N, C-alpha and C positions, 0 to 999 in steps of 0.2 A: 472170668469171663462179664462182659456189663450184660445186664438184663435184656438187651435185644435183641443179642447173637442167642442167648440160651434158648430163647421164647421161638425164634423163628429154629431153633435144633429143635425143643419140642413140637412143632407144629412139623416141619416134616416128618419125625415119630409118628403123629395124627394119622398121617397121611401114608405113608410107607410101611406102616408095621401094624396098624391099626386101623388102614383101610376106612377112616371117617372121610365126612362129605368136606366139598368147600366150605359150604353155610357153616358147617360144626366148627370147622378149622378158624372161620375168620371172626365168630366170635369169639371162642377162648383166644386169638392174638388179641381184641380188644378188651378182651375183661383183664386178660396178664399184663397188657401193655399202660392200662389202666394203673393195676398194683405198681409196676416199675416205678412210672412218673411218682405217685404218692409216698414210694423209697427215696427217689433221686432227691424229692424236695426237701427230705430227711436227713438226707447223707446216709441213709441206709443202706450196707453193701449186702449180699447176700450172706455168708456169715454170718452177720447181725440179725438176721429175719428169727424170729422165736414165737413160741406160741402166744406170748401176752402180746407180740407186735403185730400177730395176725387177728387176735381180737379186738386191737384197738382198732387195725383197718377196717373190720366188720361193723363196729360202731360208727366209723366216718360213713361206711356205705350206710347207714341206715340215716346218720346225719344230712346226708345228701339228698335224699329225698327216694331212692332207690326203695321200688316194691319188694316187700318181704323174699316173693321168688327169686326176684333177682338177684339180691343177695346170699339166697343159697346156691345160686348156680355159682355165683363168684368165687363163692367158696370151693368149691366142688373145683371150680377149673382149677386152685391155687393147691388142694390137695393130690392132684393128678400131675400136676407141673412139678412139686416139690418130691412127689414120688418118684416121678421119673429122674430129678438130679439124683436123688439119693442113690437109687440103683445103679446108676452110672458113676456114682462114685464122686459126682462133683461135689457135694455135699457130703459128709458124714454122718449125721441125722436129719433125719426128716421133720421140721417144726411143726407141720399140717397135718399131722397123724391123728392128733386127737382134738383138732379143729372141729367145730360141727356147725353146717350149715344153718341151723334152724331146722324147723316143722317144715315138710312141706307144704305145698299150697295146695288147698284141698278145695278150691272155687268149684262150683258144681259148671258145668260147660256149657255156654250160652245153645241152643239149639233153635231151629224154627219148626213149626208144627206141619204135619203131614199138607194138611189144607194150606198152607204156606208155601211151601215149597212146591205144589203143585202150580198154587197161581202163580208162582215167578216163573216156571218152567213153559207152564202153557202160556205166558205173557210172552215169549218171545218166537216171533214166527221163524220155522226154518226154511220157508219159503223165499226168505230173503236173503238173498244170493248176493254176496259172500258171507256178512258177519251174522247174517240172523241164523244161516247154516252152522256157522263157527260156535256162535257163542252158545246153541242150544245146546252141542253137541257136549260142548265144556260142561256146562252146568249138570246136564246131565249125565257124567262119568265122574263128575267130583262126588253127587250123593247117588248116583247105581252104584261104584264101585269105591266108594271110601278113600278116595287118592286125595296125597297131600299137593300142595298147589306146587311142589316143585316138582315132584311126580308127573304130574300134567305135563308143566312145562317143559319137560324132556323125554316126554314119550315118545317114540317111535311107527312108524308106522308098521315095522315090521315085527312088534310088540304087541300087536293085535292076533289073535289064533280065532280067527272066523269060524276054523271047523267046531271046537269044542268050546267056543263064545267066552275066551277067559284073556285078559289081559297079562302080560308077564311085565310084572313093575319091578325097577331099581329103586331099593327105598332106601331107608337109611344105613348106613356102615355099609355099602353096595351089597344089601343083601338083595337078593331075589326072592320075590313070591308072585303065586297066582292067584288074581280075584277075579270072580265071575264080571261079565261083561253083560248087566241087564238089558231085558227087551227092549224099553223104549231108548235105553243109551243105544243099543246097537242101531236103532232104525237112525236115531238123529245123527249119529257115528257115518252108518252109508252112506246116508243124504251130504252129509258135510263131504266125504273124500270123494263121492260121485260128481258132486256137480257145485263146489263152493271151492277145492283146497287149488286146486290148478288155477283160480280164478288169481288167488294168492301171490302164487309162484312167479319170479320176478327172472328174466331171463338171464342167464349168465351168473346165478346165486344157487346155491346150494341152498338144498331144502330137507335137510335131514331128520326135524322134528315132525311132529305130524299137525300141530296146529300153528299157523303161521300169523303173522301182522298183517300190518296193510304195505307193509315194506318188504314182507315175504322172509323176515326174519324171524326166530322164536319168539315169541311172548315172553316178555317178563313175568315176574310173580306179581310185581306192580300194577302191571296194564291189566293182567285179569283181575287184580282188587278192586280197579278201577270199573271194569266196564261190568262188575257184579254188582256193584254201588249202583252204578249210572241204571242199568237194569231194575233192581229194587227198589229206586227210588221213582224210575217211573211210574209204577204201579202203587206207589204209598208204602211199601215196607218199610221195616224200621231202618232206621240208618248204620244201625251195627251187623248190618249183613256183609258177609265176606268171606272169601274162600272156605277157611276152614270150620264154619259155621254149615257148610254141606257136610263135611265129614264127620262132623259133633253130630245130623242131625243124623247121618247113614246107621251110625251107631245105635243111636236112642230108641229112631223106630224099630231096626233090627230086634234090640232086646225089647220091646213094647210087646213087638208080634211072638214073641217065644225063642228068636232062635241063641242058641246057645253059646254061653259067653268066652267059653275058649274058640268058638267058629270066629266070631268077631274079632277075638283078638286074632288068629292067622290071619284074617281079610282087612285089618289094621295094619298089621306089620309090626306090634307091638310086642318087644322081646319081653318084657314082663305083664302078669295076668293081673298085678295089681295097678298098673296104668289103664289098663281098661278099664277095670271094677271102677273106677269113678263114673262111668256112665250107670251102674246103679244106684249112684244118688239120683239120680233124674227120673228112675223111675219111681224111686219111693217116696219122690216131691211129689210126681203126677197121681201115687195111690193115694196119698195123703192129700190132696187137691179134691179126689173123687170123692175120699170119704169124707171130709167137711161140708161138699156142697150134696151128697146125695143120703147120706145115713141121719137117720132122726135127731139121733145126739150128737152127731157131729163137729156139731158147730157151737160154742156158746153164744149165747142172747142176751143182750145190753140188760 
């Protein structure tokens, strides 16, 4: 079978048996299709792929200028793909079994300070109906509940538990988790639902999701990114303000104020505590900065 057919079979497997999200599956499809095209250009059939071939492909990705993190993800996709092929008997061996993707990218996540977040949120007038109320509610929830933007765009009204002040969120891998709905977020969300959302609904159009565009349809992730950048730019915040920075800030500010790392892990929906531990690097960096600023011998003198 040709690469394209096998890739599509693998994508179906990820959906049906692993329950992985459409966004993840599309990333895998692009990654594996790139590898298939590279093999086609070299007249390499599947049985010809070996560990040295995969190592050569990894060097090719580096030469093409891919970030180390992107190369690592590409090799993870290949390992899973070839594991699937060997488990189905399509290949007798798994050539990717020993291939490593390189060291994980441990860059410290970007965050906003608490005062910057407050400045951004307070700059959005919730009495500006409907868009001010909508945008204020969205940003309050991204920061107050640590939602991924993909979770926000798919959130439905029935997923809000007003009695217990929780959100029932469907996260990666179709896993459900419950996250608190903070007091300020609840106020903003209630105002949006009572006064603004109905003005965005269009006659004859189903409005299943919570946050709607000016056409009455679901907002896209890219549109939310644009909204946040526009709101941040209007008050002079840095250009790199984006939806996920609100999630990073949520986790970092919880940690700075004494929250347990495992509690933060649960709220973020991380399967592995190691993923959450990257926020400890932010806290360490802050402590070093405080020490250098305030300790009598914390800073080198010229």
